[in-house]
Phi, psi and omega in degrees: 000129177277125175269168187295297188263122180268128187237140172241144178247131174231103182203137183279349182267110184299319181297319178294317177301317180302317179295316177297316179301314179300315180299314181293315182294339179262009175259118185292347182256001183241154177228127176281120183262314181219151173217114182226164186256004178203159176296321178298315178299320179296315180295333182270359178297139173270090188281124172264334178225145184251145180287157169276325182223136174248128174263107192244120172293146177276308187266099177227151175299148181077234179287125178278178183295326177296309181300314181297317179295312181303312180294315180299314182293325178293319181289321187245039184300332184286346178264150180266064184270133180255140179241128172248119179274146180241129182212159175269335185226136177243356188303332183266002186247151177241146180305322181300321179294326175295310182296321179298328180279352181094015182276136182263345182195168180214139175227137168289139183301327180294342181255002189304308187288337178283325189240358187299315181300316179296318180296313180297313178302319181296311185287326178291341175261028175065023174264179172241151186225110178227034185302316180301316181295312183295316179299318184288322189253345185236351180249000000 
């Protein structure tokens, strides 16, 4: 059975990926499309179907989440794919750098399970989602 929102996971931490996979597989409206451990691996996928949302770690060995997102969006610009970056730290990042890379949202990893559904719903409806960032730095 095809579920509504197709999601791909790109994160080098297997335990974190396992948690995301469990969360996605238990959401009746989401379908896990891809699960990979690096940006390079994601870019090298022979995609027959494209995700609606990519959950992309920022800090990975090799290609980081910014580079991977920028390259992926350039290659697949004709698709309306949304990228939500996942990170443990935001202090070195600016919202403008996220938007310039084609990223639609950002979540701190500590907030993922609390806000992931809201973030995905927001970006698939053409919004942007930076609640973790805004809460941490502006509230």
